[in-house]
C-alpha positions as CSV (number, residue, x, y, z in Angstrom):
1,M,12.6,111.6,34.2
2,K,11.3,114.8,32.6
3,R,8.6,116.8,34.3
4,A,5.1,115.4,33.4
5,R,2.8,117.3,31.1
6,I,-0.7,117.3,32.5
7,I,-4.2,118.0,31.2
8,G,-6.8,118.8,33.9
9,A,-10.4,117.7,33.3
10,A,-13.3,119.0,35.4
11,A,-16.8,120.4,35.2
12,E,-16.9,124.2,34.9
13,K,-17.7,124.7,38.6
14,D,-14.7,122.7,39.7
15,S,-12.2,123.8,37.1
16,A,-10.6,126.7,39.1
17,R,-10.0,124.4,42.1
18,L,-8.2,121.8,40.0
19,E,-6.2,124.4,38.1
20,D,-5.0,125.9,41.3
21,L,-3.9,122.4,42.6
22,L,-2.1,121.6,39.4
23,R,-0.4,125.0,39.5
24,R,1.2,124.1,42.9
25,C,2.6,120.8,41.6
26,D,6.0,120.2,40.1
27,I,4.5,119.5,36.7
28,I,3.7,121.3,33.4
29,T,0.0,122.0,32.9
30,A,-0.7,121.6,29.2
31,G,-4.4,122.6,29.3
32,M,-7.8,122.3,30.9
33,V,-10.9,120.6,29.4
34,S,-14.4,119.7,30.6
35,T,-15.5,116.2,31.3
36,G,-17.6,115.5,28.2
37,D,-17.6,113.8,24.8
38,R,-16.7,117.1,23.1
39,S,-13.5,117.3,25.0
40,L,-12.2,113.9,23.6
41,K,-11.5,115.5,20.2
42,Q,-9.8,118.5,21.8
43,L,-7.6,116.1,23.9
44,S,-6.3,114.5,20.7
45,K,-4.8,117.9,19.7
46,L,-3.0,118.4,23.1
47,Y,0.4,117.0,23.8
48,A,0.5,115.7,27.3
49,D,1.3,112.6,29.4
50,V,-1.4,112.5,32.1
51,V,-5.1,113.5,32.4
52,V,-6.1,114.4,35.9
53,V,-9.9,114.2,36.3
54,F,-11.4,116.2,39.2
55,S,-15.0,115.2,40.3
56,P,-16.2,115.4,43.9
57,A,-19.0,112.9,43.2
58,P,-18.4,111.2,39.8
59,E,-21.5,110.2,37.9
60,D,-22.1,107.7,35.1
61,T,-21.3,110.5,32.5
62,E,-17.9,111.1,34.0
63,F,-17.1,107.4,34.1
64,A,-18.1,107.2,30.5
65,F,-15.8,110.0,29.7
66,M,-12.8,108.3,31.4
67,N,-13.6,105.0,29.7
68,K,-13.7,106.6,26.3
69,L,-10.6,108.6,27.1
70,N,-8.6,105.4,27.8
71,L,-10.0,103.5,24.9
72,E,-9.5,106.3,22.3
73,H,-6.3,107.8,23.7
74,P,-4.3,105.0,25.4
75,R,-1.1,107.1,25.5
76,F,-2.7,109.1,28.4
77,C,-2.4,108.0,32.0
78,T,-5.6,108.9,33.8
79,I,-5.8,109.8,37.5
80,L,-9.1,110.6,39.3
81,I,-9.4,113.0,42.3
82,T,-12.7,112.7,44.2
83,D,-14.5,113.3,47.5
84,T,-16.2,110.0,48.0
85,S,-14.7,106.9,49.6
86,D,-17.5,104.7,48.2
87,T,-15.9,101.4,47.1
88,S,-18.2,101.4,44.0
89,V,-16.3,104.5,42.8
90,F,-13.0,102.6,43.0
91,T,-14.5,99.6,41.2
92,K,-15.9,101.7,38.4
93,A,-12.6,103.7,38.1
94,M,-10.7,100.4,37.8
95,R,-13.0,99.2,35.0
96,C,-12.3,102.5,33.1
97,S,-8.5,101.8,33.4
98,V,-8.0,104.7,35.8
99,A,-4.4,104.4,37.2
100,A,-5.1,105.9,40.6
101,V,-7.9,107.4,42.7
102,L,-7.0,110.2,45.2
103,S,-8.9,112.1,47.8
104,R,-9.9,115.8,47.2
105,D,-7.6,117.0,49.9
106,V,-4.5,115.5,48.3
107,S,-1.4,117.7,48.7
108,P,0.5,119.1,45.7
109,E,3.5,117.0,46.8
110,E,1.5,113.8,47.0
111,L,-0.2,114.4,43.7
112,T,3.2,115.1,42.0
113,Q,4.6,111.8,43.4
114,T,1.5,109.8,42.3
115,I,1.6,111.3,38.8
116,N,5.3,110.5,38.4
117,A,5.0,106.9,39.7
118,E,1.8,106.1,37.7
119,L,3.2,107.7,34.6
120,S,6.4,105.6,34.9
121,R,4.3,102.4,35.2
122,H,2.0,103.4,32.4
123,R,5.0,104.1,30.1
124,M,6.4,100.6,30.9
125,R,3.1,99.0,30.0
126,L,3.2,100.8,26.7
127,G,6.8,99.6,26.1
128,I,8.3,103.1,26.4
129,K,11.6,103.1,28.4
130,D,12.9,106.4,29.8
131,N,16.4,107.3,28.7
132,E,16.3,104.4,26.2
133,A,19.2,104.5,23.8
134,E,17.9,104.8,20.2
135,S,19.8,104.0,17.1
136,G,18.8,107.2,15.4
137,N,19.9,110.8,16.2
138,V,16.8,113.0,15.9
139,I,17.4,116.7,15.2
140,A,14.5,119.1,15.3
141,V,15.2,122.2,13.2
142,F,13.2,125.1,14.6
143,S,12.9,128.9,14.5
144,T,10.5,131.5,16.0
145,K,9.8,133.1,12.7
146,G,9.7,132.5,8.9
147,G,12.6,133.7,6.7
148,T,15.4,132.6,9.0
149,G,16.5,129.8,6.7
150,K,15.1,127.0,8.7
151,T,14.2,124.8,5.8
152,T,17.4,125.6,4.0
153,V,19.3,124.4,7.0
154,A,17.2,121.3,7.4
155,V,17.5,120.2,3.7
156,N,21.2,120.9,3.4
157,L,22.1,119.3,6.8
158,A,20.2,116.2,5.7
159,A,21.9,116.2,2.2
160,S,25.3,116.8,3.7
161,L,24.9,113.9,6.2
162,A,23.7,111.6,3.3
163,K,26.6,112.7,1.2
164,S,29.0,111.5,3.9
165,G,27.5,108.0,3.7
166,R,25.0,108.2,6.5
167,R,21.4,106.9,6.3
168,V,19.2,110.0,6.7
169,A,15.5,110.7,6.9
170,L,14.0,114.2,6.5
171,I,10.4,114.8,7.8
172,D,8.6,118.0,6.9
173,L,6.5,118.8,10.0
174,D,5.6,122.3,8.9
175,L,2.2,120.8,8.2
176,Q,0.4,123.7,6.7
177,F,3.1,125.3,4.5
178,G,6.0,122.9,4.4
179,D,8.5,123.5,1.6
180,V,10.8,120.5,1.7
181,G,9.3,119.2,-1.5
182,V,10.0,122.5,-3.2
183,F,13.6,122.7,-2.0
184,M,14.3,119.2,-3.2
185,N,12.2,119.3,-6.4
186,I,9.9,116.5,-5.3
187,S,7.0,117.1,-7.7
188,K,4.8,114.2,-6.6
189,S,5.1,111.9,-3.7
190,D,3.2,110.4,-0.7
191,T,2.8,112.8,2.2
192,I,2.5,112.5,6.0
193,S,-1.2,112.9,5.7
194,D,-1.4,109.9,3.3
195,L,0.6,107.8,5.9
196,I,-1.7,108.8,8.7
197,E,-4.8,108.1,6.6
198,E,-3.4,104.6,6.0
199,G,-2.9,104.2,9.8
200,D,-0.1,101.7,9.7
201,F,2.9,103.0,11.7
202,S,5.1,99.9,11.5
203,P,8.7,100.7,10.3
204,D,8.2,99.0,7.0
205,A,5.0,100.7,6.3
206,V,6.3,104.2,7.2
207,T,9.5,103.8,5.2
208,G,7.3,103.0,2.2
209,Y,6.0,106.5,2.3
210,L,9.4,108.2,2.2
211,Y,10.6,109.6,-1.1
212,K,14.1,108.3,-2.1
213,H,15.9,111.5,-3.3
214,S,18.8,111.3,-5.7
215,C,21.1,112.9,-3.0
216,G,20.5,109.9,-0.7
217,V,18.0,111.5,1.7
218,H,14.7,109.7,2.3
219,A,12.0,112.5,2.7
220,L,8.5,112.6,4.0
221,C,6.7,115.6,2.6
222,A,4.1,117.8,4.3
223,P,0.4,117.6,3.3
224,G,-0.6,118.9,-0.1
225,S,-3.1,121.3,1.4
226,P,-3.2,123.3,4.7
227,E,-6.6,121.9,5.8
228,Q,-5.1,118.4,5.9
229,A,-2.8,119.5,8.7
230,D,-5.8,119.7,11.1
231,L,-6.1,115.9,11.0
232,I,-2.6,115.4,12.3
233,T,-2.2,115.1,16.1
234,P,0.7,114.9,18.5
235,E,0.0,111.1,18.8
236,H,0.5,110.7,15.1
237,I,3.7,112.7,15.2
238,E,5.1,110.5,18.0
239,A,4.2,107.4,16.1
240,V,5.9,108.5,12.9
241,I,9.1,109.6,14.6
242,S,9.3,106.5,16.8
243,S,8.9,104.3,13.7
244,V,11.5,106.2,11.5
245,K,14.3,106.8,14.0
246,N,15.2,103.1,14.4
247,G,16.0,102.7,10.7
248,Y,18.2,105.8,10.2
249,E,21.4,107.2,11.7
250,Y,19.9,110.7,11.5
251,V,16.3,111.9,11.4
252,I,15.9,115.6,10.6
253,L,12.6,117.3,11.5
254,D,11.7,120.6,9.8
255,L,9.3,122.3,12.2
256,P,6.9,125.2,11.7
257,P,7.9,128.6,13.2
258,I,5.3,128.1,16.0
259,L,5.4,126.4,19.3
260,D,2.2,124.5,19.2
261,D,1.4,121.0,20.6
262,N,2.6,119.2,17.5
263,S,5.9,121.1,17.6
264,I,6.3,120.3,21.3
265,A,5.6,116.6,20.6
266,S,8.3,116.7,17.9
267,I,10.8,118.5,20.1
268,E,10.2,116.0,23.0
269,Q,11.0,113.2,20.6
270,A,14.2,114.9,19.4
271,D,17.7,114.4,20.8
272,H,18.7,118.0,19.8
273,I,16.9,121.2,18.9
274,W,18.7,123.1,16.2
275,F,17.4,126.6,17.0
276,I,18.0,128.7,13.8
277,T,18.6,132.4,14.4
278,N,19.9,135.4,12.4
279,P,22.2,138.3,13.4
280,E,19.2,140.7,13.5
281,I,17.6,142.3,16.5
282,S,14.0,141.2,16.2
283,T,15.0,137.6,15.5
284,L,17.4,137.5,18.4
285,K,14.7,138.9,20.7
286,N,12.2,136.2,19.6
287,T,14.9,133.6,19.9
288,K,15.7,134.6,23.5
289,V,12.0,134.7,24.5
290,C,11.4,131.2,23.0
291,M,14.5,129.8,24.6
292,D,13.1,130.8,28.0
293,I,9.9,128.9,27.2
294,L,11.9,125.8,26.2
295,R,13.8,126.0,29.5
296,S,10.5,126.1,31.4
297,L,9.6,122.9,29.6
298,D,12.9,121.3,30.8
299,L,14.2,121.2,27.2
300,E,17.2,123.5,27.7
301,D,19.8,120.7,27.4
302,K,18.6,119.9,23.9
303,I,19.1,123.4,22.5
304,R,21.8,124.0,19.9
305,I,22.1,127.5,18.5
306,V,22.7,127.7,14.7
307,L,23.5,131.1,13.4
308,N,22.4,131.5,9.8
309,K,23.2,134.4,7.4
310,D,26.4,135.2,9.5
311,G,27.9,138.4,8.1
312,D,24.6,139.8,6.9
313,A,24.5,142.5,9.6
314,I,26.8,144.5,11.9
315,I,25.9,142.1,14.8
316,S,28.8,139.8,15.3
317,K,28.8,136.1,16.2
318,D,30.3,137.0,19.6
319,K,27.5,139.4,20.2
320,V,24.9,136.8,19.3
321,K,26.6,134.4,21.9
322,S,26.5,137.2,24.5
323,V,22.8,138.0,23.9
324,L,21.6,134.4,23.9
325,L,24.1,133.3,26.7
326,S,24.8,130.2,24.6
327,E,27.5,128.7,22.4
328,I,27.0,128.4,18.6
329,E,26.8,124.9,17.2
330,L,27.1,126.0,13.6
331,S,27.7,129.3,11.9
332,I,26.5,129.5,8.3
333,P,27.9,132.4,6.2
334,Y,25.5,134.7,4.3
335,D,25.2,133.8,0.6
336,F,21.9,134.9,-0.8
337,K,22.7,134.1,-4.4
338,T,23.7,130.5,-3.7
339,A,20.7,129.8,-1.4
340,V,18.2,131.3,-3.8
341,T,19.7,129.6,-6.9
342,A,19.5,126.2,-5.0
343,V,15.8,126.7,-4.2
344,N,15.0,127.7,-7.8
345,R,16.8,124.5,-9.0
346,G,15.2,122.4,-6.4
347,K,18.6,121.0,-5.3
348,P,20.4,121.4,-2.0
349,F,23.4,123.7,-2.5
350,V,25.7,121.2,-0.8
351,I,25.1,119.0,-3.9
352,S,24.7,121.6,-6.6
353,D,27.5,124.0,-5.5
354,P,29.8,122.0,-3.1
355,H,32.6,124.7,-3.3
356,A,30.4,127.6,-2.1
357,K,31.2,128.9,1.4
358,V,27.8,127.9,2.8
359,S,28.4,124.3,1.5
360,K,31.8,124.2,3.1
361,A,30.3,125.2,6.4
362,F,28.1,122.1,6.4
363,E,30.9,119.9,5.1
364,K,33.2,121.0,7.9
365,Y,30.5,120.4,10.5
366,V,29.7,116.9,9.3
367,K,33.4,116.0,9.3
368,S,33.6,117.2,12.9
369,L,31.0,114.6,13.8
370,D,33.4,111.9,12.6
371,E,36.3,113.4,14.5
372,A,34.3,113.6,17.7
373,K,33.7,109.8,17.7
């Protein structure tokens, strides 16, 4: 089981003590909030598994907070740490669906064990099975900066897989400035914000929002305006990906060049992270720094390095491997003219120019997937 991601909730005067306790546990602290109604909206934007509430003597306002938390955000498992041994506290906590009540002097080791045990039970109640084999292969295409060719890779990987006869979904999760619609000449279609506004995440409903492209890819476009992105939460992302991945052999996620909570939620759902980098010093430096962050989140095993624009600089493929201490999953040759022409036409180059070197690189990779079976 992966390390749990925790949000701490406490009054301002108790916040430092809780933060120190969580820091000494074998968990990932995703954020700290106060115990009040205003924090409930903030919680919807944070990607985590468990909320640990610290209150030496919980009052009605704090029980109201926990009750609303579990009603509005059932994906969170809630644990209360308190001073009192009053049985009425345990009774009220149970009524608020709190998973466990612990004493204030709980050790970091005991808290870690309780978090892991209660989270496992909570996930079972929600019907989520750890290490469950899924029918879909989810690939998150990610980069630390714009201009690396992230969307180009996502679109052409999806088109190449579809061309080989696979059932492929492509979801644009660059929610503010996504370009999948531009790259595929999708002038008008439903978007992920339309789907979320509808609120039905059943597989049939979600599939109905995907645009059926002529190349065979089923695409879900980013919102039409940046402000709509603010309405989309990690919980929405999880629901969309969970619904789509059972109906497709491959689900490709085009992520923004930022590691926020929505991106982390997407990456957690993915089987592999295609980390796009270029043979250029600043990009490699950013890639290395971000890889260290992903390792700290226990996501190292998912990382697959994709070298785009190979041959565009004096830095060789071997040098890139040496700098990143990683093998390269796919090397894509530099071909500015083919890439730009494809974008201007609104057609993936693996379809519009199948004989180009860049197209052959994708074709060879997809064939290797068959050979590996």
